[in-house]
C-alpha positions in Angstrom: 128.7 -51.6 105.7 127.5 -52.0 102.1 126.1 -49.3 99.9 123.1 -50.6 97.9 122.8 -49.8 94.2 120.6 -46.8 93.2 118.0 -49.3 91.9 118.0 -51.3 95.1 117.9 -48.1 97.2 114.9 -46.8 95.3 113.1 -50.2 95.7 113.7 -50.0 99.4 112.6 -46.4 99.8 109.5 -46.9 97.6 108.5 -49.9 99.7 108.0 -47.6 102.7 106.5 -49.6 105.6 103.8 -51.6 103.9 106.0 -53.0 101.1 108.9 -54.2 103.1 107.3 -57.4 104.4 106.8 -58.7 100.9 110.4 -57.8 99.9 111.6 -59.7 102.9 109.2 -62.6 102.3 110.4 -63.1 98.7 114.1 -62.5 99.5 114.3 -59.4 97.3 116.0 -57.7 100.2 116.8 -58.3 103.8 116.5 -56.2 107.0 120.3 -55.9 106.9 120.2 -54.5 103.4 117.5 -52.1 104.4 119.4 -51.0 107.5 122.5 -50.3 105.3 120.4 -48.3 102.9 118.9 -46.0 105.5 122.0 -45.7 107.6 124.1 -44.6 104.6 121.5 -42.0 103.8 121.5 -40.7 107.4 125.3 -40.5 107.4 125.2 -38.5 104.1 122.6 -36.0 105.3 123.2 -35.9 109.1 125.0 -32.6 109.2 123.3 -30.7 106.4 119.7 -31.6 107.3 119.9 -31.8 111.1 117.0 -34.3 111.3 118.7 -36.6 113.9 120.2 -35.7 117.2 121.6 -39.2 117.8 121.9 -42.4 115.8 121.8 -45.9 117.2 123.7 -47.7 114.5 125.2 -50.5 116.6 122.0 -51.6 118.3 120.0 -51.0 115.2 122.3 -53.2 113.1 122.1 -55.9 115.7 118.3 -55.7 115.6 118.4 -55.8 111.8 120.5 -59.0 111.9 118.1 -60.6 114.3 115.2 -59.6 112.1 117.0 -61.0 109.0 117.4 -64.4 110.8 113.7 -64.5 111.6 112.6 -63.8 108.1 115.1 -66.4 106.7 113.6 -68.9 109.1 110.1 -67.9 108.0 109.1 -66.7 111.5 108.9 -62.9 111.5 107.3 -61.3 114.6 104.9 -59.3 112.5 104.6 -57.4 109.2 106.6 -54.7 111.0 109.5 -56.9 111.6 112.6 -55.2 110.1 110.9 -51.9 109.5 113.3 -49.0 110.3 111.7 -46.2 112.3 113.0 -43.2 114.2 111.7 -41.5 117.4 111.3 -37.9 118.5 113.5 -36.9 121.4 110.7 -36.5 123.9 109.7 -40.2 123.5 111.8 -42.5 125.6 114.1 -45.1 123.8 116.0 -47.2 126.3 119.7 -46.2 126.4 119.2 -43.2 124.1 119.0 -39.4 124.6 115.7 -38.3 126.0 116.2 -34.6 126.3 113.0 -33.3 124.6 115.0 -30.7 122.9 115.9 -29.0 126.2 119.4 -27.9 127.0 119.0 -28.6 130.7 118.3 -32.3 129.9 121.0 -32.7 127.2 122.7 -35.6 129.0 119.6 -37.4 130.1 119.4 -41.0 128.9 116.1 -43.0 129.0 116.1 -46.0 131.4 113.2 -47.7 129.6 111.3 -47.6 126.3 108.1 -45.6 126.1 105.1 -47.8 125.8 104.6 -47.1 122.1 108.3 -47.8 121.4 108.2 -51.1 123.4 105.1 -52.2 121.5 106.8 -51.6 118.1 110.0 -53.3 119.2 108.0 -56.4 120.3 106.9 -56.6 116.7 110.4 -56.3 115.3 110.6 -52.7 114.4 114.1 -51.3 114.4 114.9 -47.9 116.0 117.5 -46.1 113.9 117.9 -43.0 116.1 116.5 -40.0 117.9 115.0 -37.1 116.0 115.4 -33.4 116.5 112.5 -31.2 117.8 111.6 -27.8 119.0 112.6 -27.0 122.6 110.2 -29.0 124.9 107.8 -29.4 121.9 106.9 -25.7 122.3 107.3 -24.3 118.8 106.6 -24.9 115.1 109.8 -24.0 113.3 112.5 -26.7 113.9 114.9 -24.0 115.1 116.2 -25.3 118.4 118.5 -23.0 120.5 120.4 -25.9 122.1 120.7 -28.5 119.3 120.5 -26.5 116.1 118.2 -26.2 113.2 116.5 -28.9 111.2 116.2 -27.8 107.6 113.4 -28.6 105.2 114.6 -31.3 102.7 112.8 -29.4 99.9 114.8 -26.3 100.5 117.7 -25.6 103.0 117.1 -22.4 105.0 113.4 -23.1 105.2 111.5 -24.5 108.2 110.4 -28.1 108.2 107.7 -27.2 110.7 107.6 -28.4 114.2 107.7 -29.4 116.8 108.3 -32.9 115.3 110.8 -31.2 112.9 113.2 -34.0 112.6 110.4 -36.5 112.0 109.0 -34.6 109.1 112.5 -34.0 107.6 113.7 -37.5 108.1 110.6 -39.2 106.6 110.5 -36.9 103.6 114.2 -37.2 102.9 114.2 -41.0 103.2 116.1 -41.3 106.4 113.6 -43.7 108.0 110.5 -45.5 106.8 108.4 -43.9 109.5 108.7 -41.8 112.7 107.0 -41.3 116.0 106.2 -37.8 117.0 104.0 -35.8 119.3 101.2 -33.4 118.4 100.0 -30.8 120.9 98.8 -28.1 118.4 99.7 -29.6 115.1 103.3 -30.8 115.9 103.0 -34.0 113.8 100.8 -32.7 111.0 102.6 -29.4 110.4 106.0 -31.0 109.7 104.3 -33.5 107.5 102.6 -30.7 105.6 105.8 -28.6 105.2 108.0 -31.6 104.2 105.5 -33.3 101.9 104.7 -36.5 103.8 101.8 -37.9 105.7 101.2 -37.1 109.4 98.6 -38.9 111.5 97.5 -37.6 114.8 95.2 -40.3 116.3 92.3 -39.6 118.6 93.3 -38.9 122.1 95.3 -41.6 123.8 94.9 -44.2 121.1 98.6 -44.4 121.4 99.8 -44.4 125.0 101.8 -41.4 126.3 103.6 -43.4 128.9 107.2 -42.6 128.6 106.6 -39.3 126.7 107.8 -36.0 128.1 104.6 -33.9 128.5 104.0 -30.4 127.3 100.3 -30.0 127.9 98.5 -33.1 129.1 95.1 -31.9 127.9 96.2 -31.5 124.3 99.2 -33.9 123.8 98.9 -36.8 121.4 101.5 -39.3 120.1 101.3 -39.6 116.3 103.1 -41.1 113.2 104.7 -39.7 110.1 105.4 -41.8 107.0 105.2 -41.5 103.3 101.7 -42.9 103.0 98.4 -43.1 104.9 98.7 -46.9 104.9 102.1 -46.8 106.4 101.0 -44.4 109.2 98.0 -46.7 110.0 100.2 -49.8 110.2 102.7 -48.2 112.5 100.0 -46.6 114.7 98.3 -50.0 115.0 101.6 -51.6 115.9 102.2 -49.0 118.5 99.0 -50.1 120.3 99.5 -53.7 119.2 96.1 -53.8 117.7 94.6 -54.0 121.1 92.9 -50.7 122.0 90.3 -50.1 119.3 91.0 -52.6 116.6 93.3 -52.6 113.7 92.5 -49.2 112.1 90.9 -50.6 108.9 91.5 -48.7 105.7 89.3 -50.6 103.3 86.2 -48.5 103.9 85.0 -48.8 100.3 86.4 -45.5 98.9 84.6 -42.2 98.7 81.5 -43.4 96.9 78.5 -42.4 99.1 80.7 -40.8 101.7 80.0 -37.3 103.0 82.9 -34.9 103.2 82.5 -31.7 105.1 84.1 -28.5 104.0 84.0 -25.2 105.8 81.3 -23.1 104.1 83.4 -19.9 104.4 86.7 -21.4 103.6 87.5 -18.6 101.2 87.7 -16.2 104.2 90.4 -18.2 106.0 93.9 -16.8 106.2 95.3 -19.4 103.8 97.3 -18.8 100.6 95.4 -19.1 97.3 97.5 -22.0 96.0 96.5 -24.2 98.9 92.8 -23.2 98.6 92.9 -24.0 94.8 94.6 -27.3 95.3 92.0 -28.4 97.9 89.2 -27.2 95.6 90.6 -29.3 92.8 90.9 -32.3 95.0 87.4 -32.0 96.2 86.2 -31.8 92.6 87.9 -35.1 92.0 86.3 -36.5 95.1 82.9 -35.5 94.0 83.5 -37.1 90.6 84.4 -40.3 92.5 81.1 -40.3 94.3 81.6 -38.3 97.5 79.0 -35.8 98.6 80.6 -32.5 99.5 78.7 -31.0 102.5 79.3 -27.3 103.4 79.6 -26.9 107.2 78.6 -23.7 108.8 81.5 -22.4 110.9 79.8 -19.0 111.7 80.9 -17.8 115.1 84.0 -19.9 115.3 87.2 -17.9 115.6 90.2 -20.0 114.7 92.7 -17.5 115.9 91.0 -16.9 119.2 90.7 -20.6 119.9 94.4 -21.1 119.0 95.4 -18.4 121.5 93.2 -20.1 124.2 95.0 -23.4 123.5 98.4 -21.6 123.7 97.5 -20.2 127.1 96.5 -23.7 128.3 99.8 -25.0 127.0 101.7 -22.3 128.9 99.9 -23.0 132.1 100.2 -26.8 131.9 103.9 -26.6 130.8 104.6 -24.5 133.9 103.1 -27.2 136.0 105.7 -29.6 134.4 108.5 -27.2 135.0 107.5 -25.3 138.2 111.1 -24.2 139.0 111.1 -22.0 135.9 109.1 -19.5 138.0 112.4 -18.4 139.5 115.1 -20.3 137.6 116.0 -20.5 133.9 119.3 -22.4 133.4 119.2 -24.8 130.5 116.0 -23.3 129.0 115.8 -20.5 126.4 114.6 -17.1 127.4 111.7 -17.3 124.9 110.4 -20.6 126.5 110.8 -19.3 130.0 109.0 -16.0 129.2 106.1 -17.9 127.6 105.6 -20.0 130.7 105.9 -17.1 133.1 103.4 -15.2 131.0 100.9 -18.0 131.4 101.5 -18.2 135.1 100.9 -14.5 135.6 97.5 -14.5 134.0 94.5 -14.2 136.4 92.5 -17.3 137.2 89.5 -15.8 135.5 91.3 -15.5 132.2 92.7 -19.1 132.5 89.3 -20.5 133.4 87.8 -18.6 130.4 90.4 -20.1 128.1 89.5 -23.6 129.2 85.8 -22.9 128.9 86.5 -21.6 125.4 88.4 -24.7 124.5 85.6 -26.9 125.8 82.9 -25.0 123.9 85.0 -25.0 120.7 85.5 -28.8 121.1 81.8 -29.3 121.4 81.2 -27.1 118.4 83.7 -29.1 116.3 82.2 -32.5 117.3 78.7 -31.3 116.6 79.7 -30.0 113.1 81.4 -33.3 112.3 78.6 -35.6 113.5 77.0 -35.7 110.0 80.1 -36.3 107.9 82.7 -39.0 107.5 85.5 -36.4 107.8 86.0 -32.7 107.3 88.6 -31.5 104.8 90.4 -28.3 105.4 93.9 -26.8 104.8 96.7 -28.0 107.1 98.7 -24.8 107.1 98.4 -21.2 106.0 100.9 -21.7 103.2 104.0 -23.5 102.1 107.2 -23.7 104.2 108.6 -20.4 105.3 112.2 -19.1 105.7 113.7 -19.4 109.2 112.9 -16.2 111.1 109.7 -15.5 109.2 107.0 -17.7 110.6 103.3 -16.8 110.0 101.4 -15.7 113.0 98.5 -18.1 112.4 100.6 -21.2 112.1 98.5 -23.3 114.5 95.1 -21.9 113.7 93.9 -24.9 111.5 95.7 -27.5 113.5 94.3 -26.7 117.0 90.7 -27.9 116.6 91.7 -31.6 116.3 93.8 -31.4 119.5 91.3 -29.7 121.7 88.5 -32.0 120.6 90.7 -35.1 120.8 89.8 -36.1 117.2 91.7 -38.1 114.6 93.4 -35.9 111.9 95.6 -36.9 108.9 97.7 -34.4 106.9 98.3 -35.5 103.3 100.4 -33.8 100.5 98.3 -32.6 97.6 100.7 -30.9 95.3 103.5 -28.4 95.0 103.4 -24.6 95.0 104.6 -22.7 92.0 107.8 -22.2 94.0 108.2 -25.9 94.3 107.2 -26.4 98.0 104.7 -29.0 99.3 101.0 -28.1 99.8 98.8 -30.1 102.2 95.3 -30.8 103.4 94.0 -32.5 106.5 91.2 -34.9 107.1 89.6 -34.6 110.5 87.1 -37.2 111.7 85.2 -38.3 114.8 86.7 -41.7 114.3 90.2 -42.8 113.4 88.8 -45.2 110.9 86.8 -42.5 109.1 89.7 -40.0 109.0 92.2 -42.6 107.8 89.9 -44.1 105.1 89.0 -40.7 103.8 92.7 -39.6 103.8 93.7 -42.7 101.9 91.1 -42.2 99.3 92.0 -38.6 98.8 95.7 -39.5 98.7 95.0 -41.8 95.8 93.1 -39.0 94.0 95.9 -36.6 94.6 98.3 -38.9 92.9 101.9 -40.1 93.8 103.8 -37.3 95.5 107.4 -36.7 94.5 110.4 -36.9 96.6 112.5 -33.8 97.5 114.8 -32.7 94.7 117.9 -34.0 96.4 116.4 -37.4 97.3 119.1 -39.5 95.7 
């Protein structure tokens, strides 16, 4: 296996997803060269970062050779042919571990590809390996009791976010061009935010959940992490083979004349000042580019209360997936079991009240977004935290898009004074509006750097 030069490696990494097809078409590189680049990087960081739980180097190299032959013959399957991706451990990849971060399922191997993986493979995408995650997708830290920690590539000992922890770390560290993850209450967008990449949670069921281990069916979504909004949109469109709602266009004409919503009382949110200031500066640039900034009244909306209602729904629905945990616990952590049993103990009136609250909050969000292209708000309460010290309101700002089934895109918008990524999210009634807005704001924010050890 060859090791590409630093210049060649940088060209490959900078190409991301969108740029690889042109490199292949012109012969500047080949899918085999790209595989070698990414695999060498995975091997170098496998232990220290903990982003992968399994690599598929033999099958991935075979797929890269087949892709290289297609490009040499001038007959690629699609623009995604030869693009190296990785997949969260709760999304089935035929012949690979499919344990969803659960100790009880440590030896489970998927018999078939999930629908989204199969769609991407039909277009020539190459699956490099299986990514780490929080246990059963319940958590936001990347600290798995069965498979170990995933570290933030910006700072070891700090959380990469979760539950798609390996996806965020792997994309940011240049260990894959893009990754598939799942998002129940921010689990694609939070790792993207903490690791400094882009996370796209499509609207509900834009990407099929067939072959995905459920956590909470009413809130689960399949999403994409990559280094740019365009890359996320290309992979997402490939995962549905352009057939569900079109090709997710991004050329919406920029921000000129667009209405961007911002929470009127954003200053009162429990978010660190650096994040608020970075978003305010970005919105100033958006206004200068022609966007109209529209304050949205969120009076009466309690982010923390709604997040807790969503958490109860998750506990109840997860217990329905694992009913034997009512009396057994082998292969599951005490914390996970206790959360599910807590949900199961709650009176029916409280559970019904939680679902009513979620439905009312979803209607509230949709009504507030009906007059704007997208709403811009912080993605997380602050930068990445040390393991063992998570903020209590981690999912407050992520939950609204899940319960309303809306498209949401997290984008990096700068670094804190401590050198950790800051992030904003664009939430829209349509995938096209959220993506186009995110891409325009991404351009205004400027090119985001790689982690300090991204060599």
